[in-house]
C-alpha positions as CSV (number, residue, x, y, z in Angstrom):
1,M,0.0,0.0,0.1
2,K,1.4,3.3,-1.0
3,T,1.1,6.1,1.4
4,K,0.8,9.7,0.7
5,L,3.1,11.8,2.5
6,I,2.1,15.2,4.0
7,S,4.8,17.8,3.2
8,T,5.9,20.0,6.1
9,K,7.5,22.4,3.7
10,P,6.1,26.0,3.5
11,K,3.4,26.5,1.0
12,Y,5.5,28.2,-1.6
13,K,7.9,25.4,-1.6
14,Q,5.3,22.5,-2.0
15,K,4.8,21.0,-5.5
16,K,2.0,22.0,-7.6
17,N,-0.8,19.7,-9.1
18,I,-0.9,19.3,-12.9
19,L,-3.3,22.3,-13.5
20,Q,-1.3,24.5,-11.2
21,K,2.0,23.5,-13.0
22,Y,0.7,24.4,-16.4
23,Y,-0.5,28.0,-15.5
24,L,2.6,28.5,-13.5
25,K,4.9,27.4,-16.2
26,K,3.1,29.6,-18.7
27,Q,3.5,32.5,-16.4
28,N,7.3,31.9,-15.8
29,E,7.7,31.6,-19.5
30,E,6.3,35.1,-20.0
31,N,8.2,36.4,-16.9
32,M,11.7,35.2,-17.5
33,K,13.0,34.2,-21.2
34,L,15.4,31.2,-21.2
35,L,18.1,32.1,-23.4
36,E,19.3,28.8,-25.1
37,S,23.1,28.1,-25.0
38,S,24.6,25.3,-26.7
39,R,27.9,26.2,-24.4
40,F,25.9,25.9,-21.3
41,E,24.2,22.6,-22.4
42,A,27.6,21.1,-23.0
43,L,28.9,22.2,-19.4
44,N,25.7,20.6,-17.9
45,S,26.7,17.4,-19.6
46,A,30.4,17.5,-18.6
47,L,29.6,18.4,-15.1
48,S,26.9,15.7,-14.4
49,F,28.4,12.4,-13.8
50,E,28.6,9.7,-11.2
51,T,31.4,8.9,-8.7
52,G,31.9,6.0,-6.3
53,D,30.3,7.9,-3.5
54,S,27.9,10.2,-5.2
55,K,26.1,11.3,-8.5
56,I,26.6,14.8,-9.5
57,F,24.0,16.8,-11.3
58,A,24.8,20.4,-12.6
59,R,22.7,22.8,-14.3
60,I,23.6,26.2,-15.9
61,E,21.1,28.3,-17.6
62,S,21.0,32.0,-18.7
63,Y,17.9,34.3,-18.3
64,S,16.8,37.5,-19.6
65,C,15.6,40.0,-17.0
66,K,14.2,42.5,-19.4
67,M,10.6,43.4,-18.4
68,I,7.8,44.1,-20.7
69,G,4.5,45.9,-19.7
70,S,2.8,42.7,-18.3
71,E,6.1,41.8,-16.4
72,K,6.2,45.3,-15.0
73,A,2.5,45.0,-13.9
74,L,3.1,41.6,-12.2
75,Y,6.3,43.0,-10.4
76,K,4.0,46.0,-9.1
77,K,1.4,43.6,-7.7
78,W,4.2,41.3,-6.1
79,N,6.0,44.2,-4.7
80,G,2.7,45.9,-3.4
81,T,3.6,49.2,-4.9
82,G,1.6,51.9,-3.5
83,S,0.3,50.0,-0.6
84,E,1.2,50.8,3.0
85,N,3.5,47.8,3.4
86,H,5.5,48.7,0.4
87,R,9.3,48.4,1.0
88,E,12.0,49.0,-1.7
89,Y,14.5,46.7,0.1
90,E,14.9,43.5,2.2
91,A,17.9,42.2,4.2
92,L,19.8,39.3,3.1
93,S,21.5,36.5,5.1
94,P,25.2,37.3,5.8
95,P,27.6,35.4,3.3
96,G,29.7,32.3,4.4
97,Q,26.7,30.0,4.4
98,T,27.3,26.3,4.2
99,F,26.4,24.0,1.2
100,M,23.4,22.5,3.1
101,G,21.9,25.7,4.6
102,G,23.6,26.6,7.7
103,S,24.8,30.0,8.6
104,S,28.0,31.5,9.7
105,P,28.3,33.0,13.1
106,T,30.5,35.7,11.8
107,T,29.0,39.2,11.7
108,Y,29.8,41.1,8.6
109,M,29.9,45.0,8.3
110,R,28.4,45.5,4.7
111,N,27.4,48.3,2.5
112,V,24.3,48.4,0.5
113,S,24.1,46.2,-2.6
114,W,22.8,48.6,-5.2
115,S,21.3,46.5,-8.0
116,S,19.3,48.5,-10.6
117,E,19.4,51.7,-12.4
118,E,16.8,53.5,-10.4
119,E,18.8,53.1,-7.1
120,D,20.8,56.2,-6.5
121,G,22.7,55.3,-3.4
122,S,21.1,57.5,-0.9
123,N,22.5,57.2,2.7
124,M,19.2,56.4,4.2
125,I,16.6,53.9,2.7
126,N,13.8,52.6,4.5
127,G,15.7,52.8,7.7
128,F,18.9,51.4,6.5
129,S,22.2,53.3,6.8
130,N,24.8,52.2,4.2
131,C,27.3,53.4,6.8
132,S,26.3,50.8,9.4
133,I,24.7,48.0,7.8
134,L,25.3,44.6,9.4
135,C,24.3,42.8,6.6
136,D,23.7,43.1,2.7
137,I,20.4,44.3,1.6
138,I,18.8,43.7,-1.7
139,S,16.4,45.9,-3.8
140,R,12.8,44.3,-4.1
141,K,13.3,44.3,-8.0
142,T,16.5,42.3,-7.9
143,L,14.9,39.9,-5.6
144,F,12.1,39.6,-7.9
145,H,14.5,38.6,-10.8
146,L,15.9,35.9,-8.5
147,I,12.6,34.4,-7.4
148,S,11.6,34.7,-11.1
149,T,14.5,32.7,-12.1
150,L,13.8,30.0,-9.6
151,N,10.2,29.9,-10.7
152,A,11.2,29.6,-14.4
153,A,14.0,26.9,-13.7
154,F,12.1,24.8,-11.2
155,P,8.3,25.3,-12.6
156,D,7.1,22.5,-10.3
157,Y,7.6,24.7,-7.2
158,D,6.5,28.2,-6.5
159,F,9.0,30.6,-4.8
160,S,6.8,33.7,-5.0
161,D,6.9,33.9,-1.0
162,A,10.3,33.7,-0.7
163,K,12.2,36.4,1.3
164,G,15.4,38.0,1.2
165,N,17.1,36.4,4.2
166,E,17.0,33.0,2.2
167,F,19.5,34.6,0.0
168,S,23.1,35.9,0.4
169,K,25.3,38.1,-1.5
170,E,28.8,36.7,-2.1
171,Q,31.7,38.9,-1.4
172,N,33.1,38.5,-4.9
173,F,33.5,36.1,-7.8
174,Q,36.7,34.7,-6.7
175,T,35.3,33.5,-3.6
176,V,32.9,31.7,-5.4
177,I,35.1,30.0,-7.7
178,N,37.2,28.9,-4.7
179,S,34.2,27.4,-2.9
180,V,32.9,25.6,-5.9
181,D,36.5,24.5,-7.0
182,N,37.2,23.1,-3.4
183,L,33.6,21.3,-3.3
184,L,33.8,19.5,-6.6
185,S,37.5,18.8,-6.6
186,V,37.0,16.9,-3.1
187,T,33.9,15.2,-4.6
188,A,35.3,14.2,-7.9
189,M,38.8,15.4,-8.5
190,D,39.3,13.9,-11.9
191,Q,36.2,14.5,-13.6
192,Y,36.0,18.1,-12.5
193,A,39.5,18.7,-13.5
194,K,38.7,18.0,-17.2
195,A,35.7,20.5,-17.0
196,R,37.0,23.3,-14.7
197,H,38.7,25.5,-17.2
198,A,35.8,25.6,-19.6
199,L,33.4,26.1,-16.8
200,W,34.7,29.5,-15.7
201,A,36.0,30.6,-19.1
202,T,32.4,30.0,-20.3
203,L,30.8,31.7,-17.4
204,N,33.0,34.7,-17.8
205,E,32.6,35.1,-21.4
206,E,28.8,34.8,-21.2
207,I,28.1,36.9,-18.3
208,D,31.3,39.1,-17.3
209,L,31.9,37.7,-13.9
210,P,33.7,40.8,-12.6
211,D,30.5,43.0,-13.5
212,C,28.2,40.7,-11.8
213,D,26.4,40.8,-8.2
214,I,26.5,37.2,-7.1
215,F,23.9,35.8,-4.9
216,S,23.2,32.4,-3.3
217,Y,20.1,30.8,-2.4
218,T,20.3,29.1,1.2
219,P,17.1,28.4,2.7
220,D,17.1,26.1,5.9
221,L,17.0,22.4,5.5
222,T,13.4,22.2,6.5
223,S,12.2,24.4,3.4
224,D,14.9,23.5,0.9
225,P,13.4,22.0,-2.1
226,F,16.6,20.7,-3.3
227,A,17.2,18.8,0.0
228,E,15.2,15.8,-1.1
229,D,16.0,12.4,0.0
230,G,19.4,11.3,-0.8
231,C,21.0,14.7,-1.1
232,L,24.3,15.0,0.2
233,W,24.9,18.8,-0.5
234,S,23.9,21.3,-2.9
235,F,24.5,25.1,-3.8
236,N,22.6,27.5,-6.0
237,Y,24.3,30.7,-7.4
238,F,22.9,33.6,-9.5
239,F,25.2,35.7,-11.4
240,Y,23.4,38.9,-12.0
241,N,24.7,41.4,-14.5
242,R,22.7,44.4,-14.2
243,K,24.1,46.0,-17.5
244,K,23.3,43.0,-19.7
245,K,20.0,42.4,-17.9
246,R,20.7,38.8,-17.5
247,V,20.9,36.3,-14.7
248,V,22.9,33.0,-15.1
249,L,21.8,30.3,-12.6
250,F,24.4,27.6,-11.6
251,T,22.9,25.1,-9.4
252,C,24.6,21.8,-8.5
253,R,23.7,18.7,-6.3
254,A,25.5,15.6,-4.9
255,Q,23.0,12.8,-4.5
256,S,23.6,9.4,-2.8
257,P,24.6,6.8,-5.3
258,F,21.9,4.5,-3.3
259,S,19.0,6.7,-4.4
260,N,17.2,5.9,-7.5
261,Q,15.6,9.4,-8.0
262,S,17.3,11.8,-10.5
263,W,17.3,15.4,-9.4
264,F,15.4,16.3,-12.7
265,D,12.7,13.8,-12.1
266,V,9.4,15.2,-11.5
267,M,7.8,13.3,-8.4
268,E,3.9,13.5,-8.5
269,D,1.7,13.3,-5.3
270,D,0.4,9.8,-5.2
271,D,-3.0,9.2,-3.7
272,F,-3.6,6.5,-1.2
273,E,-3.7,3.1,-2.9
274,D,-4.3,-0.3,-1.6
């Protein structure tokens, strides 16, 4: 007898039924345009392999952030523009998150992260002072781009209610390179060594790493849709280039070799069956 499991994940992380998936997918296709790239497809293939201890699944995709009229209207509705609770910025979690959602105890003195042409860098923004910020903050517009990217990349989930504190801003691209290199080298040194140069060279050519704000998605374990059974570790980076109006998503996961479920398999909710 199959038993239907009741999810304890927050509502916005739960999987959708078939009808909801259809409308959500159509909405995401309108909001964030996937930019096809044969180079990224080649990297995805090179970075997805099996070792003796784990199965690695990598995914790199590029999305356009250019908003047309309908997208601007959706953003205003999501942002609550004109309402009493309207906010322009949200606080981010500090950098230095672990790869399974834990947070670093270190307190950082950070500056405001400007992330759209409309932001003028004023000293006081909704109560935040850029002289004494203890964490990064993110504009609601940039947060909208990150959430829209997740919704487009994973249409079986709805991230619309995700908050700024589930994301972190990385200090610089070299820190991200070092973190990814260290993790994948330890996990699969030989396989990763073959793809490493192409990975960072292609990312730099496609999105211009020095000009990017880099964010990571690091929810806690109880609400992380990537932390399915058999997941050993995962990371999710967004390379946001404001000038290019593009976001490149680099997400990777190590799965136990004893798990039969592929990361990309869609698991439908089963009804009770005898």
